[in-house]
Structures are given as C-alpha cells and as structure tokens.
N, C-alpha and C positions, 0 to 999 in steps of 0.2 A: 842357483844364483849368479846371473852373471859379477864380477868386481864390479866394486863402485868406484867415481873419485880420480884418481892420475894411477890406479894401478888397472882399471877397467880401460880407461884412455890407450894408458902402453899395450893393453893385450887387445884393444881393437887392430890399433895401428900393425902390432907383431903382425897380427892375424890377414892385414892387408899387403903388407910391405913386398911381395912376391908377385903380387896382378898386376898386370898391364897398367893398367888406369893409373896406379902410385905412384910408377916407374916414370908414366910420362906426366904427372900431375907437374901446372906450373910453381903453383902455390908452395910443393913440399919440397921444402929449400931448407927446412928448419933440423936441426942438430938436435934437438930433443923436442920427440914429440909426444912428448908426456903429457906436455903444456900446450896443444896443439885441439881445439875440440873440434870432432867431424861431426857435421852435420851436412842435412841433404834435405830438397824441395821437391815441391810436388806438384803439376799443375793440370789442373783436369777442366776441359771446356764440356758443356752439360745442358740440359734440357733448363728453361728457365720457366715462360709463363706461354703456351702455348706450342710454337713452334721456335720463338726468342732462347739463344743459349748466352749462358754465363761463365766466362773464366773465373777460377779463382786460382791463385796459386799460394802455396801455402809453405815453412819450413822447419823443421824439428831436428832432435839428435839423431844423426847415423845409429846410435848407441843403443835409443830406448828401446822398452818391450813392452811399452805403455799404448792402450788403444791410440789411433790415430788421433780421435778427438780431446785426448789430455795431453798429447805428446807434440802435437803441432801447430805454428805458431799463423796464423790469416798477417800476411804481406801484401795481398788486395781481391776484392771481389771485380769485375766489370763486365757489366750484360753490356751483351751485342749491341741495343739500342743506342746505347750509350759512347761508343767507341766510335772515335773517326776514326782514316784509313792511319794515321800516321799513332795515335793511341797506346799501342802494344810495343810498338817500335821504342815510345819514350820509357813506359814501363820497363823494358826488359833493361834500357838503359841505366835508369837508377837500380833496379836490382844490381847490376852486373859493378855497378858504385861501388854499392852495399858491401858486395863481397868484396871486392878487391880490397876496402877498408878495413873489413872483420878480416879476411886474411892478415892482415899487418898489425889489425892488436890496436890500433890507437886512434884519436879521432882525426877526421879530413881534415886538409886545408883548404878546400873550396869545395861548392859542390857538385850535382852531376856536370853540371856544364862546364867546370870549369871555372869558375868566379869565384873570388876569393871570398872569404865570408868579411862584412860590414865592420871596420875598427870599430872595437868596444862591444860587438856584441857577445855573448856566452857564446857560442860557435869559434869565435877567435879566440876565446879564452881556453877553449879543450883544446886547442890546435897542437895534436903529438901528444897527448896528455893517454897515457890506457885508458883501454875501453871498459878495462875489466882488470881485478885483479888490486893490490899487487902479488906477485907477479903479472904485468901484461899475458891475458891470454887468448892467442890467435884461435880465431874458429878458421876450420876449412872446409868445403864443399867437398862429398863425395859424389862419387856416381850412384848413390841409393838415390836415385830418381824416374819419376815415374812422371811422362808426358802420354796424355791419354786425350787425342781429339774426337767426337763425337762428329761425326758424319751426317 
C-alpha cells in the first residue's frame, strides 16, 4: 500500500526528482515539495453520435491508484457540433489560467482575460488568500498526461 498524506506526497516527489520533466518544470521551485500536490490531465476526443466527436478534459491526482471514474474530475465536455473555431483555444486559455493559480496556491486577482474582479464581489474578497489549508497547498501538474485524438 502506498503511503498517504504528506509522506505519500514526499515519496512521489522523491521518485520523480531525477526525471528530465521534473528538472525543467517551471512551477517546481518550491523549497518544500511535501506540500505541493501532484496532479495530471487527461484529454480525449472520441466518437459521440454517429460521426460526431466529443472532447472531454479531466484532471486528477497523479498519485491515485483508484479507477479513473473515481479519481478524475471533469473539467469540460465539448461536442464538435457546438464548437466554434476558437472554442478549444478559449477552453485551454481558461485551463492554463486555472493551472497557473493552482500552482501558486492562492485565489487569483483577475479572471482568465486579465480583468480585475468587480469591487465588493466575493472573488475580489478572496484575492491572495490560500486556496486550501492552512497552510496553503499549491497544486502542481505533472506530465502524467494523455492526449488521445481520434482520427
């Protein structure tokens, strides 16, 4: 059985620390990775209805040993017939923005387009506060990622 909690996180980072992706990862500048939760993405575009395709994007813990249906969280589902040419680009912009703030472990000061939150809004009140914790636990996305495009 895998260690749980901070011991499991520490063991995960220890086993990954010598790998090329780890050395080059822009978010892994933390002094103490025992508090950095490793996550991964999965994106898949598969058959939907007849010949139409549907894109699904999910994320989950890179440490999980549970089946995918129990361990991944859905980010979005996008049927091709509903997507404009720039839709996927906008989806990924929101996803990248989300990942950047998750890696910092704090609530963002702007939306994904760089617009500040409205004065007095709940989001404005949360700016800079920890997303989880205390202590703030930043999330780090690892290359435990699969991109499967159906042709």
